[in-house]
Backbone as ProteinMPNN parsed JSONL, in Angstrom:
{"seq_chain_A": "MSLIETIEKQEERLVFDRFDEETAFEIGCALVERARMDKAPVVIDIRTADRTLFHVALPGASPDNDHWARRKSNVTLRYHKASLRVGETNRVKGRSLSAEFGIDPLEFADHGGSFPVRVAGTGVVAAITVSGLKSEEDHAMIVDALETYLGKV", "coords_chain_A": {"N_chain_A": [[103.179, 83.769, 106.036], [105.114, 85.791, 104.036], [107.848, 88.138, 104.697], [107.598, 90.309, 103.485], [105.22, 89.943, 101.769], [103.662, 90.317, 104.46], [104.51, 93.172, 104.972], [103.303, 94.235, 102.64], [100.895, 94.004, 103.285], [100.305, 95.781, 105.527], [101.238, 98.167, 104.341], [99.006, 98.462, 102.268], [97.152, 98.612, 104.375], [97.388, 100.728, 105.788], [96.402, 103.669, 104.779], [96.161, 107.323, 104.592], [93.09, 109.457, 104.669], [93.839, 111.847, 104.686], [97.078, 114.178, 104.564], [98.978, 116.404, 106.168], [100.992, 119.043, 107.663], [100.448, 119.359, 110.286], [99.149, 116.709, 110.816], [101.772, 115.518, 110.267], [103.295, 116.701, 112.267], [101.855, 115.671, 114.503], [101.961, 112.569, 114.277], [105.059, 112.602, 114.523], [105.348, 113.372, 116.791], [104.039, 111.168, 118.268], [105.637, 109.482, 118.106], [107.99, 110.168, 118.775], [107.198, 109.895, 121.869], [106.537, 107.355, 122.042], [109.113, 106.329, 121.541], [111.11, 107.349, 123.647], [109.674, 106.067, 126.032], [110.88, 104.004, 125.236], [113.48, 104.479, 125.915], [115.057, 104.587, 123.44], [117.434, 105.454, 121.211], [117.16, 107.296, 118.871], [116.622, 108.829, 115.565], [113.754, 110.608, 114.306], [111.948, 111.331, 111.326], [109.992, 112.975, 109.156], [109.111, 113.616, 106.038], [108.293, 115.21, 102.704], [109.036, 114.916, 99.473], [110.472, 117.38, 98.835], [110.479, 118.458, 101.278], [111.322, 118.902, 104.87], [109.119, 118.07, 107.394], [108.72, 117.301, 109.834], [111.575, 116.498, 112.306], [113.67, 115.4, 114.641], [116.401, 114.294, 116.905], [116.993, 112.37, 119.083], [118.122, 111.712, 122.369], [121.257, 109.852, 122.651], [121.172, 109.155, 119.736], [123.24, 109.356, 116.584], [124.658, 111.692, 114.541], [125.333, 110.032, 112.476], [122.719, 108.779, 112.346], [121.041, 110.699, 110.901], [121.868, 110.63, 108.724], [121.339, 108.024, 107.735], [118.639, 107.881, 108.114], [117.997, 109.58, 105.774], [118.378, 108.789, 103.77], [117.387, 106.007, 103.838], [114.721, 107.641, 103.542], [114.846, 108.45, 100.914], [114.618, 106.105, 99.287], [112.286, 105.143, 99.909], [110.542, 107.647, 98.952], [111.179, 107.35, 96.209], [110.436, 104.579, 95.522], [107.977, 104.28, 96.526], [107.6, 102.466, 98.406], [107.874, 101.085, 101.793], [110.862, 100.965, 102.84], [112.144, 98.84, 103.997], [110.756, 96.587, 102.715], [111.583, 97.262, 100.205], [114.222, 96.742, 100.564], [114.258, 93.919, 101.233], [113.08, 92.657, 99.424], [114.871, 93.329, 97.67], [117.062, 91.765, 98.67], [116.28, 88.69, 98.544], [116.265, 88.433, 95.661], [119.095, 88.661, 95.29], [120.211, 91.112, 94.983], [121.414, 94.311, 95.277], [120.897, 97.786, 95.733], [122.292, 99.828, 93.592], [125.085, 101.831, 91.469], [124.49, 100.099, 88.929], [121.963, 100.123, 88.674], [121.312, 102.703, 88.372], [121.547, 103.946, 90.921], [122.638, 105.619, 93.506], [124.661, 104.164, 96.413], [125.433, 106.056, 98.474], [123.328, 108.088, 98.343], [120.713, 106.598, 98.793], [119.346, 103.66, 101.136], [118.302, 100.965, 101.346], [117.33, 99.741, 103.889], [115.486, 98.608, 106.618], [113.003, 101.042, 108.067], [112.081, 103.314, 107.059], [108.531, 104.466, 105.719], [106.01, 104.554, 103.541], [103.85, 107.288, 103.475], [100.864, 107.008, 102.48], [97.721, 108.231, 100.605], [94.646, 108.102, 100.378], [93.402, 107.825, 97.15], [95.216, 109.856, 96.138], [97.846, 109.066, 96.743], [101.081, 108.246, 97.176], [102.568, 110.872, 99.349], [104.28, 111.377, 101.425], [107.155, 110.196, 103.464], [108.071, 108.297, 106.583], [110.422, 108.261, 108.624], [112.833, 106.145, 110.641], [115.604, 105.944, 112.428], [117.952, 104.538, 114.17], [117.854, 101.939, 115.403], [117.669, 98.33, 114.989], [117.142, 97.421, 111.715], [114.444, 96.072, 111.209], [113.263, 96.441, 113.603], [113.21, 99.715, 113.714], [111.22, 99.696, 111.673], [109.279, 98.438, 112.67], [108.651, 100.097, 114.93], [107.288, 102.772, 113.512], [105.235, 101.406, 112.043], [103.647, 100.39, 114.031], [103.204, 103.094, 115.587], [101.588, 104.25, 113.233], [99.11, 102.369, 113.228], [98.098, 102.912, 115.986], [97.68, 105.696, 115.239], [95.803, 105.526, 113.406], [93.957, 104.411, 113.744], [93.808, 101.594, 113.375], [94.187, 99.127, 114.9]], "CA_chain_A": [[103.13, 84.815, 105.234], [106.718, 86.495, 103.855], [107.817, 89.872, 105.099], [107.499, 91.049, 101.946], [103.726, 90.044, 102.024], [103.118, 91.31, 105.683], [104.911, 94.659, 104.673], [102.72, 94.83, 101.629], [99.778, 94.259, 103.779], [100.858, 97.24, 106.259], [100.863, 99.321, 103.062], [97.566, 98.513, 102.004], [96.181, 99.128, 105.44], [97.801, 102.067, 106.53], [96.783, 104.695, 104.444], [95.339, 108.172, 105.267], [92.527, 110.309, 103.77], [94.196, 113.193, 104.401], [98.22, 114.267, 105.355], [99.404, 117.632, 106.069], [101.969, 119.497, 108.348], [99.789, 119.02, 111.435], [99.183, 115.21, 110.801], [103.218, 115.13, 110.617], [103.195, 116.909, 113.856], [100.778, 114.445, 115.734], [102.656, 111.29, 114.413], [105.982, 112.734, 115.116], [105.394, 113.343, 118.542], [103.798, 109.995, 118.848], [106.628, 108.366, 117.88], [108.849, 110.513, 120.063], [106.69, 109.492, 122.828], [107.094, 105.761, 122.015], [110.994, 106.246, 121.618], [111.362, 107.658, 125.094], [109.228, 105.107, 126.621], [111.731, 102.465, 125.133], [114.937, 104.734, 125.738], [115.491, 104.327, 122.098], [118.326, 106.342, 120.657], [116.666, 107.151, 117.338], [116.337, 109.804, 114.787], [112.948, 110.543, 113.541], [112.123, 112.209, 110.045], [108.954, 113.167, 108.368], [109.326, 114.313, 104.674], [107.704, 114.863, 101.404], [109.843, 114.73, 98.053], [110.704, 118.425, 98.718], [110.5, 119.524, 102.233], [111.113, 118.003, 105.97], [107.922, 118.137, 107.953], [109.013, 116.681, 111.161], [112.825, 116.091, 112.142], [113.924, 114.817, 116.074], [117.399, 113.357, 117.207], [116.873, 111.899, 120.933], [119.568, 111.333, 122.979], [122.122, 108.535, 122.107], [121.52, 108.984, 118.313], [124.275, 109.861, 116.488], [124.662, 112.276, 113.199], [124.819, 109.279, 111.214], [121.444, 108.408, 111.852], [120.621, 111.481, 110.294], [122.003, 110.515, 107.187], [120.823, 106.904, 107.345], [117.023, 108.246, 107.893], [117.671, 110.534, 104.469], [119.29, 107.786, 102.565], [115.759, 105.476, 103.63], [113.503, 108.278, 102.733], [115.183, 108.528, 99.809], [114.349, 105.298, 98.71], [110.626, 105.395, 100.113], [109.974, 108.47, 98.143], [111.72, 106.954, 94.945], [110.08, 103.72, 95.035], [106.722, 104.423, 97.0], [107.422, 101.508, 99.087], [108.743, 100.999, 102.837], [112.518, 100.578, 102.821], [112.203, 97.497, 104.633], [110.292, 95.956, 101.616], [112.563, 97.086, 99.169], [115.632, 95.794, 101.337], [113.772, 92.532, 101.242], [112.845, 92.298, 97.856], [116.722, 92.935, 97.023], [118.106, 90.445, 99.105], [115.692, 87.574, 97.74], [116.478, 88.688, 94.328], [120.128, 88.762, 95.346], [121.002, 92.02, 94.402], [121.478, 95.636, 95.837], [120.896, 99.218, 95.138], [123.687, 100.505, 93.267], [124.947, 102.068, 90.188], [124.158, 99.185, 87.774], [120.8, 100.305, 88.82], [121.305, 104.105, 88.626], [121.518, 104.417, 92.268], [123.946, 105.954, 94.167], [124.249, 104.188, 97.795], [125.783, 106.935, 99.471], [122.127, 108.41, 98.625], [119.633, 105.362, 99.267], [119.512, 102.793, 101.722], [117.0, 99.943, 101.691], [117.117, 99.1, 105.045], [114.154, 99.046, 107.085], [112.726, 101.952, 108.556], [111.151, 104.222, 106.354], [107.564, 103.894, 105.782], [105.428, 105.568, 102.914], [102.616, 108.003, 103.638], [99.741, 107.243, 100.93], [96.651, 109.515, 101.142], [93.65, 107.706, 99.385], [92.92, 108.672, 96.308], [96.319, 110.474, 95.546], [99.379, 108.488, 96.1], [102.538, 108.602, 98.538], [103.104, 112.087, 99.582], [105.647, 111.654, 102.259], [107.906, 109.071, 104.123], [108.253, 108.838, 107.673], [111.711, 107.408, 109.194], [113.018, 105.832, 112.325], [116.964, 105.692, 112.397], [118.761, 104.175, 115.21], [117.873, 100.58, 116.016], [117.653, 97.116, 113.93], [115.628, 97.362, 110.566], [112.944, 95.499, 111.493], [112.671, 97.807, 114.695], [112.875, 100.871, 113.082], [109.81, 99.685, 110.667], [107.834, 98.392, 113.837], [108.039, 101.627, 115.728], [106.416, 103.346, 112.661], [104.06, 100.55, 112.114], [102.492, 100.667, 115.629], [102.482, 104.335, 115.795], [100.301, 104.668, 112.05], [98.296, 101.378, 113.577], [97.303, 103.399, 116.665], [96.954, 106.836, 115.131], [94.88, 105.307, 112.105], [92.97, 103.19, 114.584], [93.67, 100.206, 113.017], [95.427, 98.042, 115.891]], "C_chain_A": [[105.146, 85.273, 105.198], [106.576, 87.505, 104.408], [107.708, 90.513, 103.967], [105.836, 91.161, 102.197], [103.063, 90.625, 103.294], [103.239, 93.094, 105.616], [103.738, 95.237, 103.751], [101.389, 95.015, 102.091], [99.659, 95.703, 104.686], [100.673, 98.087, 105.155], [99.717, 99.728, 102.735], [96.565, 98.788, 102.934], [96.186, 100.389, 105.692], [97.55, 102.978, 105.846], [95.518, 105.605, 104.817], [94.389, 108.664, 104.317], [93.085, 111.573, 104.031], [95.943, 113.41, 105.183], [98.486, 115.813, 105.415], [100.305, 117.974, 107.265], [101.514, 119.196, 110.041], [99.686, 117.398, 111.495], [100.714, 115.038, 111.127], [103.571, 115.227, 111.906], [103.247, 115.792, 114.517], [101.827, 113.369, 115.483], [104.219, 111.684, 114.492], [106.169, 112.333, 116.502], [104.963, 112.144, 119.296], [104.762, 109.145, 118.73], [107.516, 108.999, 118.666], [108.384, 110.174, 121.275], [107.17, 108.309, 123.006], [108.639, 105.789, 122.271], [111.534, 106.4, 122.855], [110.922, 106.903, 125.987], [110.424, 104.144, 126.546], [113.141, 102.779, 125.378], [115.408, 104.69, 124.195], [116.318, 105.627, 121.528], [118.392, 106.503, 119.11], [116.597, 108.899, 116.552], [114.88, 109.641, 114.127], [112.507, 111.736, 112.548], [110.956, 111.542, 109.193], [109.117, 114.119, 107.241], [108.623, 114.039, 103.223], [109.136, 114.842, 100.608], [111.215, 116.024, 98.255], [110.98, 119.358, 100.028], [110.379, 118.603, 103.791], [110.102, 119.01, 106.658], [108.145, 118.358, 109.477], [110.728, 116.285, 111.741], [113.076, 116.069, 114.118], [115.179, 114.022, 115.921], [117.366, 113.509, 118.634], [118.331, 111.532, 121.442], [120.364, 109.712, 122.768], [122.176, 108.093, 120.676], [122.981, 109.958, 117.522], [124.457, 111.035, 115.233], [124.584, 111.236, 112.22], [123.924, 108.635, 110.987], [120.949, 109.25, 111.239], [120.564, 111.376, 108.993], [121.515, 108.954, 106.535], [119.08, 107.286, 107.078], [116.962, 109.082, 106.374], [117.751, 109.746, 103.56], [118.046, 106.652, 102.848], [114.865, 106.171, 103.207], [113.767, 108.205, 101.93], [114.443, 107.057, 98.714], [112.51, 104.997, 98.606], [109.814, 106.182, 98.982], [110.081, 108.083, 96.718], [110.619, 105.763, 94.863], [108.546, 103.523, 95.581], [106.444, 103.226, 97.791], [108.234, 101.609, 100.38], [110.106, 100.004, 102.225], [112.491, 99.3, 103.139], [112.037, 96.384, 103.405], [111.142, 96.129, 100.664], [113.995, 96.232, 99.29], [115.398, 94.167, 100.905], [113.865, 91.656, 100.358], [114.353, 91.939, 96.957], [117.14, 91.535, 97.4], [117.71, 88.925, 98.586], [115.884, 87.483, 96.455], [118.16, 88.528, 94.034], [120.847, 89.706, 94.53], [121.315, 93.274, 95.754], [121.554, 96.891, 95.248], [122.533, 99.524, 94.995], [123.8, 100.867, 91.845], [124.685, 101.674, 89.107], [122.51, 99.385, 87.788], [120.072, 101.836, 88.754], [120.916, 104.701, 89.667], [122.909, 104.801, 93.274], [123.807, 105.494, 95.93], [125.06, 105.093, 98.528], [124.192, 108.068, 99.641], [120.833, 107.825, 98.799], [120.404, 104.488, 100.039], [118.449, 101.791, 101.816], [117.382, 99.02, 102.625], [115.829, 99.553, 105.752], [114.249, 100.493, 107.635], [112.259, 103.331, 108.287], [109.791, 103.68, 105.542], [107.029, 105.218, 104.723], [104.196, 106.121, 103.398], [101.727, 108.059, 102.383], [98.55, 107.598, 101.534], [95.891, 108.79, 99.825], [93.296, 108.187, 98.281], [94.084, 109.654, 95.646], [97.397, 109.915, 95.457], [100.159, 108.747, 97.271], [103.327, 109.827, 98.373], [104.354, 112.381, 100.392], [106.453, 110.351, 102.628], [108.322, 109.565, 105.594], [109.699, 107.939, 108.157], [111.769, 107.462, 110.654], [114.758, 105.483, 111.623], [117.562, 105.55, 113.598], [118.822, 102.662, 115.863], [117.943, 99.46, 114.704], [116.666, 97.812, 113.039], [114.466, 97.477, 111.123], [112.45, 96.391, 112.705], [112.266, 99.013, 114.3], [111.693, 101.112, 112.454], [108.434, 99.578, 111.744], [107.506, 99.72, 114.503], [107.253, 102.399, 114.963], [105.187, 102.621, 112.625], [102.998, 100.747, 113.121], [102.264, 101.587, 115.65], [101.593, 104.656, 114.704], [99.184, 103.801, 112.55], [97.283, 102.647, 114.618], [96.492, 104.852, 116.189], [95.93, 106.674, 113.885], [93.535, 104.609, 112.525], [92.913, 102.108, 113.61], [94.617, 99.244, 113.674], [94.094, 97.212, 115.792]], "O_chain_A": [[106.043, 85.098, 106.022], [105.471, 87.962, 104.703], [107.886, 91.729, 104.046], [105.266, 92.143, 102.673], [102.052, 91.322, 103.218], [102.459, 93.962, 106.008], [103.249, 96.354, 103.921], [100.668, 95.888, 101.607], [98.864, 96.586, 104.365], [99.68, 98.812, 105.23], [99.294, 100.883, 102.788], [95.413, 99.114, 102.645], [95.19, 101.102, 105.813], [98.519, 103.731, 105.954], [94.399, 105.229, 105.166], [94.638, 108.43, 103.134], [92.583, 112.477, 103.363], [96.117, 112.869, 106.275], [98.052, 116.42, 104.437], [100.397, 117.008, 108.023], [102.35, 118.831, 110.867], [100.298, 116.892, 112.436], [100.999, 114.461, 112.177], [104.013, 114.327, 112.621], [104.173, 115.119, 114.97], [102.623, 113.179, 116.403], [104.803, 110.602, 114.541], [106.788, 111.458, 117.108], [105.243, 111.917, 120.473], [104.704, 108.042, 119.273], [107.976, 108.209, 119.49], [109.332, 110.101, 122.057], [108.022, 108.03, 123.849], [109.185, 105.232, 123.223], [112.426, 105.629, 123.208], [111.646, 106.854, 126.981], [110.9, 103.581, 127.531], [114.018, 101.929, 125.223], [116.626, 104.857, 124.14], [115.767, 106.725, 121.446], [119.241, 106.082, 118.324], [116.53, 109.943, 117.202], [114.705, 108.642, 113.429], [112.66, 112.916, 112.865], [110.813, 110.408, 108.734], [109.252, 115.324, 107.458], [108.444, 112.929, 102.722], [110.21, 114.754, 101.202], [112.408, 115.864, 97.999], [111.463, 120.49, 100.04], [109.507, 117.743, 103.915], [110.115, 120.24, 106.606], [107.826, 119.34, 110.147], [110.95, 115.236, 111.138], [112.463, 116.931, 114.747], [115.244, 113.17, 115.035], [117.641, 114.528, 119.267], [119.344, 111.156, 120.853], [119.779, 108.629, 122.785], [122.829, 107.136, 120.261], [123.501, 110.989, 117.947], [123.233, 110.902, 115.254], [123.899, 111.388, 111.208], [123.803, 107.948, 109.973], [119.995, 108.733, 110.657], [119.692, 111.774, 108.221], [121.353, 108.688, 105.343], [118.447, 107.009, 106.06], [115.852, 109.195, 105.854], [117.193, 109.963, 102.484], [117.614, 106.321, 101.744], [114.042, 105.632, 102.467], [112.825, 107.644, 101.37], [113.899, 107.184, 97.617], [111.777, 104.749, 97.649], [108.871, 105.765, 98.31], [109.167, 108.424, 95.968], [109.769, 106.008, 94.008], [107.897, 102.61, 95.071], [105.278, 102.861, 97.94], [109.313, 102.188, 100.253], [110.263, 98.971, 101.575], [112.956, 98.566, 102.267], [112.878, 95.526, 103.135], [111.566, 95.094, 100.15], [114.593, 95.462, 98.539], [116.222, 93.422, 100.374], [114.353, 90.529, 100.274], [114.774, 91.073, 96.19], [117.441, 90.549, 96.727], [118.563, 88.095, 98.272], [115.674, 86.371, 95.97], [118.585, 88.321, 92.897], [121.725, 89.473, 93.699], [121.397, 93.005, 96.952], [122.274, 97.064, 94.264], [123.5, 99.497, 95.756], [122.983, 100.467, 91.016], [124.571, 102.465, 88.171], [121.837, 98.81, 86.932], [118.899, 102.15, 88.955], [120.18, 105.687, 89.686], [123.911, 104.143, 93.552], [123.108, 106.155, 96.698], [125.423, 104.52, 99.555], [123.925, 108.687, 100.671], [119.86, 108.564, 98.95], [121.623, 104.347, 99.94], [117.602, 102.084, 102.66], [117.696, 97.848, 102.42], [115.238, 100.611, 105.535], [115.321, 101.097, 107.684], [112.096, 104.247, 109.094], [109.851, 102.674, 104.836], [107.354, 106.399, 104.845], [103.391, 105.275, 103.786], [101.799, 108.897, 101.484], [98.283, 107.379, 102.715], [96.281, 108.821, 98.657], [92.718, 109.264, 98.426], [93.784, 110.215, 94.591], [98.08, 110.009, 94.437], [99.792, 109.441, 98.219], [104.318, 109.996, 97.662], [105.198, 113.256, 100.199], [106.257, 109.4, 101.871], [108.744, 110.683, 105.89], [109.713, 106.756, 107.82], [111.252, 108.175, 111.513], [114.987, 104.905, 110.56], [117.73, 106.617, 114.189], [119.677, 102.297, 116.671], [118.254, 99.821, 113.569], [115.713, 98.522, 113.361], [113.726, 98.411, 111.432], [111.358, 96.959, 112.71], [111.115, 99.41, 114.479], [111.092, 102.187, 112.469], [107.327, 100.114, 111.791], [106.409, 100.272, 114.596], [106.324, 102.887, 115.607], [104.158, 103.099, 113.104], [101.839, 101.148, 113.018], [101.046, 101.744, 115.742], [100.675, 105.398, 115.053], [98.093, 104.346, 112.384], [96.212, 103.15, 114.279], [95.342, 105.188, 116.47], [95.32, 107.65, 113.449], [92.494, 104.357, 111.919], [91.837, 101.817, 113.088], [95.586, 98.695, 113.148], [94.023, 96.095, 116.305]]}, "name": "protein", "num_of_chains": 1, "seq": "MSLIETIEKQEERLVFDRFDEETAFEIGCALVERARMDKAPVVIDIRTADRTLFHVALPGASPDNDHWARRKSNVTLRYHKASLRVGETNRVKGRSLSAEFGIDPLEFADHGGSFPVRVAGTGVVAAITVSGLKSEEDHAMIVDALETYLGKV"}
């Protein structure tokens, strides 16, 4: 199975029945706990299209990680797909996010680490983002947390 197919399956499987501020806080705290155990220097960000629901910068993360988190979240919220999936699709097609596609690369980054919050019967309502590790590691941290939270391990 290709990386794109794997991510598509994760997106299909990791769907919420409901999602609100309390849910964002619980997932954010679970990600913080995991990052602390791993001593991961990350920023964790959970946001809707117009509102930050959870945000933390852990020791070792830099201000640049805040910008990467915002740019990766923008990709997920625009395409309703994991940023790693968008990036891998672009890589396979030999293209990148650019002005040619109406995308400002200073506002969007198709690197791994942002995952769509999809609610059954509603669609994508938010993005969960981790920034500070390698793309696939940022992505995996989110997927692991969601699998545990949603009981889909």
